[in-house]
Each structure stands twice: as structure tokens, then as C-alpha cells.
C-alpha positions in Angstrom: 0.0 0.0 0.0 1.4 3.4 -1.0 1.2 6.6 0.9 -1.5 7.8 -1.5 -3.5 4.7 -1.0 -3.1 5.0 2.8 -4.3 8.6 2.7 -7.3 7.5 0.5 -8.2 5.0 3.2 -8.0 7.7 5.8 -10.4 9.8 3.8 -12.8 6.8 3.9 -12.6 6.9 7.7 -13.1 10.7 7.6 -16.2 10.3 5.5 -17.7 7.7 7.7 -17.0 9.8 10.8 -18.5 12.9 9.3 -21.7 11.1 8.4 -22.0 9.5 11.8 -21.5 12.6 14.0 -23.3 14.9 11.6 -26.4 12.7 11.6 -26.3 12.4 15.4 -25.8 16.0 16.2 -28.1 17.4 13.5 -31.1 15.4 14.7 -30.3 15.3 18.4 -32.2 18.6 18.7 -35.3 17.1 17.0 -35.1 14.2 19.5 -34.9 16.6 22.5 -37.8 18.6 21.2 -40.1 15.7 20.5 -39.4 13.5 23.5 -38.5 16.0 26.2 -40.2 19.2 25.0 -37.0 21.2 24.5 -37.8 24.6 22.9 -35.3 26.8 21.0 -33.8 28.2 24.3 -33.2 24.7 25.7 -31.7 23.4 22.5 -29.5 26.5 22.2 -28.3 26.0 25.8 -27.5 22.3 25.0 -25.6 23.3 21.8 -23.6 25.9 23.8 -22.6 23.2 26.4 -21.5 20.8 23.7 -19.6 23.6 22.0 -17.7 24.4 25.2 -16.7 20.8 25.6 -15.4 20.8 22.0 -13.3 23.9 22.6 -11.1 22.3 25.3 -11.4 18.8 24.0 -10.1 19.7 20.5 -7.3 21.8 21.8 -6.0 19.0 24.0 -6.7 16.3 21.4 -4.6 18.2 18.8 -1.7 18.3 21.3 -2.3 14.6 22.1 -2.1 13.7 18.4 1.1 15.7 18.0 2.8 13.9 20.9 1.4 10.4 20.7 0.7 10.0 17.0 -2.4 10.2 14.7 -3.3 6.5 14.9 -3.3 6.6 18.7 -5.5 9.7 18.7 -8.0 8.1 16.3 -8.2 4.9 18.3 -8.7 6.9 21.5 -11.5 8.8 19.9 -13.3 5.7 18.7 -12.8 4.0 22.0 -14.7 6.9 23.7 -17.4 7.2 21.1 -18.4 3.5 21.1 -19.6 3.3 24.8 -21.2 6.8 24.5 -23.4 5.6 21.6 -24.1 2.3 23.1 -25.2 3.9 26.4 -27.2 6.6 24.7 -29.2 4.0 22.8 -30.4 2.6 26.2 -31.1 5.8 28.0 -34.5 7.4 28.3 -33.9 10.6 30.3 -32.8 14.0 29.0 -29.9 14.1 31.5 -28.7 10.7 30.4 -28.8 11.6 26.7 -27.0 14.9 27.4 -24.2 13.1 29.2 -23.9 10.6 26.4 -23.7 13.5 23.9 -21.0 15.1 25.9 -19.0 11.9 25.9 -19.5 11.5 22.1 -18.4 15.1 21.6 -15.2 14.4 23.6 -14.5 11.3 21.5 -15.1 13.3 18.3 -12.5 15.8 19.4 -9.7 13.3 18.8 -10.7 12.6 15.2 -10.4 15.8 13.2 -7.0 17.1 14.3 -5.5 13.6 13.7 -7.1 13.2 10.3 -6.2 16.7 9.2 -2.6 16.2 10.3 -2.3 12.8 8.7 -3.5 13.8 5.2 -1.4 17.0 5.3 1.9 15.6 6.5 4.7 15.3 4.0 2.9 17.5 1.4 4.7 20.3 -0.4 3.2 23.6 -1.7 1.6 21.7 -4.6 0.3 18.7 -2.7 -1.1 20.5 0.3 -4.0 22.4 -1.5 -4.9 19.0 -3.1 -5.1 17.2 0.2 -6.9 19.9 2.0 -9.3 20.2 -0.9 -10.0 16.5 -0.8 -10.5 16.6 3.0 -13.0 19.4 2.7 -15.0 17.8 -0.1 -15.2 14.5 1.7 -16.5 15.8 5.0 -18.8 18.4 3.4 -20.3 15.8 1.1 -21.0 13.3 3.8 -22.2 16.1 6.2 -24.7 17.3 3.6 -25.8 13.7 3.0 -26.4 13.3 6.7 -28.6 16.3 7.0 -30.5 15.6 3.7 -31.3 11.9 4.5 -31.3 12.1 8.3 -34.9 13.2 8.6 -36.0 10.4 6.3 -34.1 7.8 8.4 -35.6 9.1 11.6 -39.1 9.0 10.2 -38.7 5.5 8.8 -36.8 3.9 11.7 -37.4 6.1 14.7 -34.9 8.0 16.8 -33.1 4.8 17.9 -31.3 4.9 14.5 -29.6 8.1 15.8 -27.5 5.8 17.9 -27.3 2.5 16.0 -26.2 3.9 12.6 -23.3 5.8 14.0 -22.4 2.9 16.2 -22.1 0.5 13.3 -20.0 3.1 11.4 -17.7 3.6 14.3 -17.1 -0.1 14.7 -16.3 -0.3 10.9 -13.9 2.5 11.2 -12.1 1.0 14.1 -11.6 -2.3 12.3 -10.3 -0.4 9.2 -8.0 1.7 11.4 -6.3 -1.4 12.9 -5.6 -2.7 9.4 -4.2 0.6 8.1 -1.9 0.9 11.1 -0.2 -2.3 10.1 0.4 -0.9 6.6 1.6 2.4 7.9 4.4 0.8 9.9 5.9 -0.4 6.6 6.0 3.0 5.1 9.2 4.9 6.1 7.8 8.1 4.6 4.9 8.3 7.1 5.9 9.8 10.4 3.9 11.2 13.2 6.5 14.1 13.3 5.9 15.2 9.7 8.4 14.9 6.7 12.0 14.0 7.4 13.3 17.0 5.5 11.7 20.3 4.8 10.5 20.8 1.2 12.3 23.5 -0.9 10.9 27.0 -0.6 8.1 27.9 -3.0 8.5 31.4 -4.6 4.7 31.7 -4.7 4.4 31.5 -0.9 3.7 34.7 1.0 6.1 36.1 3.5 6.1 34.5 7.0 4.5 37.7 8.4 1.7 37.7 5.9 1.1 34.0 6.3 0.8 34.4 10.1 -1.6 37.4 9.6 -3.9 35.3 7.5 -3.8 32.4 10.0 -4.9 34.8 12.7 -7.6 36.3 10.6 -8.9 32.9 9.6 -8.9 31.7 13.2 -10.9 34.8 14.0 -13.4 34.4 11.2 -14.0 30.7 11.5 -15.6 30.7 15.0 -18.0 33.3 13.9 -19.0 31.0 11.0 -19.7 28.3 13.5 -21.6 30.8 15.7 -24.0 31.0 12.8 -23.9 27.3 12.0 -24.5 25.9 15.5 -27.2 28.5 16.2 -29.0 27.5 13.0 -28.7 23.7 13.8 -30.0 24.1 17.3 -33.1 26.0 16.2 -33.8 23.9 13.1 -36.7 22.1 14.9 -38.2 25.5 15.5 -37.7 26.6 11.9 -39.3 23.3 10.8 -42.3 23.9 13.1 -42.7 27.5 11.8 -43.1 26.2 8.3 -44.9 23.0 9.4 -42.2 20.7 8.0 -41.8 17.1 9.1 -38.3 16.0 10.0 -38.0 14.5 6.5 -39.0 17.7 4.7 -36.9 19.7 7.1 -33.9 17.6 6.0 -34.7 18.3 2.4 -35.4 22.0 2.7 -32.8 22.9 5.3 -29.8 21.0 3.9 -29.4 23.3 0.9 -26.6 25.3 2.7 -24.6 22.1 3.2 -24.7 21.4 -0.6 -23.8 25.0 -1.3 -20.8 24.7 1.0 -19.8 21.5 -0.7 -20.0 23.3 -4.1 -17.8 26.1 -2.7 -15.3 23.6 -1.5 -15.0 22.1 -4.9 -14.6 25.5 -6.6 -12.0 26.7 -4.1 -10.1 23.4 -4.3 -9.6 23.8 -8.1 -9.0 27.6 -8.0 -6.3 29.1 -5.7 -6.8 32.7 -6.6 -8.3 33.3 -3.2 -5.2 32.2 -1.3 -4.0 35.1 0.9 -6.5 37.5 -0.5 -8.3 39.6 2.1 -11.1 40.7 -0.1 -12.4 37.2 -0.5 -12.4 36.5 3.3 -14.1 39.8 4.2 -16.7 39.4 1.4 -17.6 36.0 2.6 -18.0 37.3 6.2 -20.4 40.0 5.1 -22.4 37.5 3.0 -22.6 35.2 6.0 -24.2 37.9 8.2 -26.8 38.8 5.6 -27.7 35.2 4.8 -28.0 34.2 8.4 -30.3 37.1 9.2 -32.6 36.3 6.3 -32.8 32.5 7.2 -33.9 33.2 10.7 -35.8 36.5 10.5 -37.6 36.5 7.2 -40.8 34.4 7.4 -40.7 33.0 3.8 -39.8 29.5 2.7 -38.5 30.9 -0.6 -36.2 33.3 1.2 -35.0 30.4 3.4 -34.1 28.4 0.4 -32.3 31.2 -1.5 -30.5 32.5 1.5 -29.0 29.1 2.2 -27.1 29.2 -1.1 -25.3 32.4 0.0 -24.9 31.1 3.5 -23.2 27.9 2.4 -20.9 29.6 -0.1 -19.7 32.0 2.6 -19.2 29.2 5.1 -17.2 27.3 2.5 -14.6 30.0 2.0 -14.3 30.9 5.7 -13.8 27.3 6.8 -11.4 26.5 3.8 -9.3 29.5 4.7 -9.0 28.4 8.4 -7.9 24.9 7.6 -5.7 25.7 4.6 -3.8 28.5 6.4 -3.5 26.3 9.6 -2.0 23.4 7.6 0.2 25.8 5.5 1.7 27.6 8.5 4.1 25.0 9.8 5.0 21.5 10.6 3.1 21.1 13.9 0.0 20.0 12.0 -1.6 18.0 14.7 -1.5 20.9 17.1 -2.5 23.4 14.5 -5.4 21.1 13.6 -6.4 21.1 17.2 -6.4 24.9 17.4 -8.4 25.0 14.1 -11.0 22.7 15.7 -10.9 24.5 19.1 -11.9 27.8 17.5 -14.7 26.0 15.8 -15.8 24.9 19.3 -15.6 28.5 20.5 -18.1 29.4 17.8 -20.2 26.4 18.6 -20.4 27.7 22.2 -20.7 31.5 21.7 -23.5 31.6 19.2 -26.0 29.3 20.9 -25.1 30.8 24.3 -25.9 34.3 23.0 -29.1 33.1 21.5 -30.2 31.2 24.6 -29.4 34.2 26.8 -31.4 36.5 24.6 -34.4 34.2 24.6 -34.1 33.9 28.4 -34.0 37.6 29.2 -36.2 38.7 26.3 -38.8 35.9 26.1 -41.4 38.2 24.8 -39.5 38.7 21.5 -39.3 35.4 19.6 -36.6 36.7 17.3 -34.4 38.1 20.0 -32.0 35.2 19.8 -31.5 35.6 16.0 -31.1 39.3 16.4 -28.5 38.9 19.2 -26.5 36.4 17.2 -26.6 38.6 14.1 -25.3 41.5 16.1 -22.5 39.3 17.4 -21.6 38.4 13.8 -21.4 42.1 13.0 -19.0 42.6 15.9 -16.9 39.8 14.4 -16.7 41.5 11.0 -15.6 44.7 12.8 -12.8 42.7 14.6 -11.6 41.2 11.3 -11.4 44.6 9.7 -9.6 46.0 12.7 -7.0 43.2 12.5 -6.4 43.8 8.8 -6.1 47.6 9.2 -3.7 47.3 12.1 -1.5 45.0 10.1 -1.5 47.3 7.1 -0.4 50.4 9.2 
């Protein structure tokens, strides 16, 4: 098995992981609403708690992968996820399901930094955009498929499939991982510490100072993208109820942004003109704010559908920027991947926390949560502009 074949197999693990956790966490909020009466405020609070777990878990998991190796990190993650899913399938209380979800989130933290580092290690300036592009397309495609088909699966098989389908996928990934680890030992080029020698300098690369600036700006922008994403996911049951959509129809109508993000990933993968260009990043941020506000504040199904196209496109460029610049910035790819994921967790916490707080203190205004999060996104755009202007002076 060659290095390319080994990385292709790791992409398979990535796709299975993405479908499993996306399916679970997208439809967990439907489960909590239907079985335990969670409204938008309660679901937002739950999303904030899971996001906070992800902040610290991803940061430490990235460091763990850097020290102990990517295969060890992946096995640790799956070892935590298996009992969490098995226990969750047998629990019938809100508190029990929340604890199982926290455990599942902790296990998930070990996956993404290790996979990001594994597929990026040993790549030069030509290979890195290809591997990052493949990584993004794989997870975005399976993520979109999970949201699109998840409602149908829940309606046909009940909420128990929320646990059993991911459980089967995790077992399959663990078996595949053990097999891949044996092949990896026979490949001298694969190392948990990156390539044996540094690739030759690429004249197309920006200066170290400019590269670090874009890493900082992307790490600033990406949590705000996930502020919008995780807020939207948590209130999807409420959006579905507003338009009288069943879980299946909600999956169809509310997954458009996922496919738009996938399309953006494909386009950005094959065109590198956006690399280290501030105007692309700031335009995407502005488009994100407008689309998010329309999705949650305009009472029109047509507007919901159209706005998702712009929402997904903006998310695609912001996320791609964060991951590409993180992997392009140095050799500590496991740790950088952990930071990249940790800032995602920060967004996953901050957006729902702000929305839940607004609904708690202003319950008489049903749109207070969406307005509060939109205002937070505007503050993020101001911060991004401030960082850029400071660097230019």
C-alpha cells in the first residue's frame, strides 16, 4: 500500500466519521424537542454546552495527536465514542442523553485534528492544496448527505437509529484503522512528526509575516462562521415547526446550505486565486451575516431556500481559509489542527449561548435570539477589519 492509498483509506474513515457525527448532532435537537419538550432556548443551551466541551477537547486532542501520533489519537476517539453511543441508545432521560452526547463530543475531538494532520503531513506547496481540498470535499459531502437523508431515516426507523447507525459506522472505522496501522508501519515516509526534511521554498508563498496574519484572521473568522452554523442547527426544529415541516421535509429544505458549502469547497479546491487575498475573506464574512439574518428572521420559505445558497458559499470560503492556512503555516500540523477545531468549538459555544441568553432575558421577543447572534456576527466583522487595518499600518 502506497502513501496515497493509505491517505485515501484515511479519507474513507473521515467520510464515515463525518456522516456518523453529523447525523447524530443534527437530529439530536429534534429528538430533544419531540421527546422532552425542548424549545429553542433549551436546544441552544445544549448546543452551547457541547460547544464548550469541544473547545477544550479539540485543543488538547490536537496536542495529544502531535505527541502520541495520529493513529493513537484516532483509536482513543473511537474508544470513547463506542460506549457513548451504546449507552445513549439505552437511556431514556434528558440528563442521560445529554451526558452521552458530551462523551460522544469528547471522543469526536480526537478525530479531526489527527485526520487533518495525517493527510497534510509530507505535502509540499503543490500537494497541500490538493489534500486539504479532498479533505474538505469528503467531510462536506457526507455532512450534507447526513442532513439531507437524516430526517427520512428518523421518520422510517425512529430516533433509535440516531445511535445505531453511528455505532455501526464507528465499529467499521475502528476495524479499518487497525488494518491501516499495520500498513503504515511499513512506510518509512509516514511519520507522526511530519516529513523527514523540509520541502524546498516555494516562490509563490507569501512572506512568513503575511502567512501568520492570515492564520490569525482565519482563526478569528471561523468561530463566527460556526456561531452561525451551530445556532441554526439548534433552532432547526423551531424553523421546521414554523413552516410546518416534518423531519424528512426539514432535512430536504434545510440542507441546501450544506450542498452550497460543498460546491464552494469544490470550486476553491480547483482555483487558488483566493489564497492570501483579504477581499475574499471579508466578502464571505459579510455575506454570512446577511444570509444568516434572512434565514432566521424572514418568514418566507422561498427566502429560506435562496439565503441558504449564499450562507453555504460564505461558510465554504471561511472554513477553507482556516484549515488551509493552519496546515500551510508550519510542521506542527496536529497541534494546528487542534487549534483550528478548538476555534470551531468556540463558535459552537458562543452563538447558541448568546441566542439562549437573549431568549431567556427577552422571552417576549421570539426573534431576540436571532437578532442577538446577528449583532455578534457584525462585531466579528468589525474585529476582522480591525486586525487587517492594524497589520497594514
